[in-house]
C-alpha positions as a LaTeX table, in Angstrom:
\begin{tabular}{lrrr}
\hline
Residue & $x$ (\AA) & $y$ (\AA) & $z$ (\AA) \\
\hline
Met1 & 58.26 & 120.81 & $-53.56$ \\
Phe2 & 56.37 & 119.64 & $-56.64$ \\
Val3 & 54.52 & 120.86 & $-59.93$ \\
Arg4 & 51.00 & 120.63 & $-60.82$ \\
Ile5 & 50.57 & 121.02 & $-64.74$ \\
Val6 & 46.83 & 121.06 & $-65.51$ \\
Lys7 & 45.45 & 121.13 & $-69.73$ \\
Met8 & 42.47 & 122.39 & $-70.50$ \\
Ser9 & 40.69 & 122.85 & $-73.27$ \\
Phe10 & 37.76 & 125.36 & $-73.68$ \\
Gln11 & 35.06 & 126.30 & $-76.36$ \\
Pro12 & 35.83 & 129.47 & $-77.93$ \\
Asp13 & 33.04 & 131.38 & $-77.08$ \\
Lys14 & 33.58 & 130.72 & $-73.37$ \\
Ile15 & 37.37 & 131.60 & $-73.22$ \\
Asp16 & 36.46 & 135.17 & $-72.03$ \\
Thr17 & 34.52 & 133.55 & $-69.04$ \\
Phe18 & 37.26 & 131.35 & $-67.91$ \\
Leu19 & 39.88 & 134.38 & $-68.36$ \\
Ser20 & 37.71 & 136.55 & $-66.18$ \\
Asn21 & 37.24 & 133.85 & $-63.55$ \\
Phe22 & 41.13 & 132.77 & $-63.83$ \\
Glu23 & 41.80 & 136.87 & $-62.66$ \\
Ala24 & 38.70 & 136.73 & $-60.16$ \\
Asn25 & 40.58 & 134.18 & $-58.56$ \\
Lys26 & 44.36 & 133.82 & $-58.84$ \\
Thr27 & 45.45 & 136.03 & $-56.39$ \\
Lys28 & 43.57 & 133.58 & $-53.65$ \\
Ile29 & 44.82 & 130.19 & $-55.29$ \\
Arg30 & 48.29 & 131.83 & $-55.39$ \\
Ala31 & 47.96 & 132.86 & $-51.46$ \\
Phe32 & 46.26 & 129.11 & $-50.40$ \\
Glu33 & 48.54 & 127.58 & $-48.10$ \\
Gly34 & 51.82 & 125.64 & $-49.54$ \\
Cys35 & 51.15 & 126.98 & $-53.11$ \\
Gln36 & 54.55 & 128.88 & $-54.15$ \\
Phe37 & 54.20 & 129.68 & $-57.60$ \\
Leu38 & 50.85 & 129.76 & $-60.12$ \\
Glu39 & 51.26 & 130.98 & $-63.62$ \\
Leu40 & 48.78 & 130.61 & $-66.61$ \\
Tyr41 & 49.48 & 130.17 & $-70.23$ \\
Arg42 & 47.88 & 129.70 & $-73.30$ \\
Asp43 & 49.27 & 127.42 & $-76.38$ \\
Lys44 & 50.84 & 129.30 & $-79.25$ \\
Asn45 & 48.89 & 126.80 & $-81.85$ \\
Asn46 & 45.74 & 126.60 & $-80.53$ \\
Pro47 & 44.17 & 129.39 & $-78.69$ \\
Asn48 & 41.46 & 127.28 & $-76.82$ \\
Ile49 & 43.82 & 125.14 & $-74.98$ \\
Phe50 & 45.65 & 126.50 & $-71.68$ \\
Phe51 & 47.68 & 125.36 & $-68.83$ \\
Thr52 & 48.29 & 125.88 & $-65.56$ \\
Tyr53 & 51.71 & 125.66 & $-63.52$ \\
Ser54 & 51.32 & 125.78 & $-59.60$ \\
Tyr55 & 54.29 & 124.75 & $-57.42$ \\
Trp56 & 53.30 & 123.27 & $-54.32$ \\
Asp57 & 55.26 & 122.64 & $-51.05$ \\
Thr58 & 53.62 & 119.41 & $-50.40$ \\
Glu59 & 51.03 & 116.84 & $-52.00$ \\
Asn60 & 49.05 & 117.18 & $-48.81$ \\
Asp61 & 48.92 & 121.03 & $-49.55$ \\
Leu62 & 47.37 & 120.58 & $-53.16$ \\
Glu63 & 44.95 & 118.11 & $-52.14$ \\
Asn64 & 43.87 & 120.44 & $-49.00$ \\
Tyr65 & 43.37 & 122.65 & $-51.82$ \\
Arg66 & 41.54 & 120.78 & $-54.49$ \\
His67 & 39.24 & 119.85 & $-51.50$ \\
Ser68 & 38.41 & 123.67 & $-50.29$ \\
Glu69 & 35.32 & 126.01 & $-51.14$ \\
Leu70 & 37.83 & 127.90 & $-53.15$ \\
Phe71 & 38.96 & 125.15 & $-55.63$ \\
Lys72 & 35.04 & 124.26 & $-55.81$ \\
Gly73 & 33.76 & 127.66 & $-56.48$ \\
Val74 & 36.56 & 128.08 & $-59.18$ \\
Trp75 & 36.05 & 124.56 & $-60.53$ \\
Ala76 & 32.16 & 124.87 & $-60.78$ \\
Asn77 & 32.72 & 127.98 & $-62.90$ \\
Thr78 & 35.38 & 126.53 & $-65.00$ \\
Lys79 & 34.19 & 122.82 & $-65.55$ \\
Pro80 & 31.13 & 123.76 & $-67.69$ \\
Leu81 & 33.60 & 125.75 & $-70.14$ \\
Phe82 & 35.61 & 122.88 & $-71.20$ \\
Asn83 & 35.28 & 121.71 & $-75.44$ \\
Ala84 & 37.52 & 118.64 & $-73.95$ \\
Lys85 & 38.52 & 116.78 & $-71.17$ \\
Pro86 & 41.44 & 118.14 & $-69.00$ \\
Glu87 & 44.48 & 116.52 & $-67.99$ \\
Ala88 & 46.73 & 117.03 & $-65.41$ \\
Trp89 & 49.87 & 115.59 & $-63.88$ \\
Ser90 & 51.91 & 116.26 & $-60.58$ \\
Val91 & 55.64 & 115.83 & $-61.08$ \\
Asp92 & 58.58 & 116.26 & $-58.96$ \\
Lys93 & 60.95 & 119.23 & $-60.29$ \\
Leu94 & 64.34 & 117.92 & $-60.40$ \\
Glu95 & 66.10 & 120.91 & $-61.59$ \\
Ser96 & 65.52 & 124.33 & $-62.52$ \\
Leu97 & 68.14 & 126.83 & $-64.17$ \\
Ala98 & 67.57 & 130.72 & $-63.94$ \\
\hline
\end{tabular}
């Protein structure tokens, strides 16, 4: 399993549009084959910055999602809302304490 972290910064007047789009698609993203976990975070000091954390069984599962019609639709609605280039990391989870 690995974790995908995406940092996104939005135009202040576009945040509600982003949140509506996320709300409409979060269940579909989470249900995508290989996705085991999905969370959305908002930066405490800069309310324009959001992070998604998603857990994937394999990198191939993430790539299948990134080439899917679902992703293309979500991204087409999200990309115009940014005020900075998004950043993404794929990381291996080494340890988790609950």
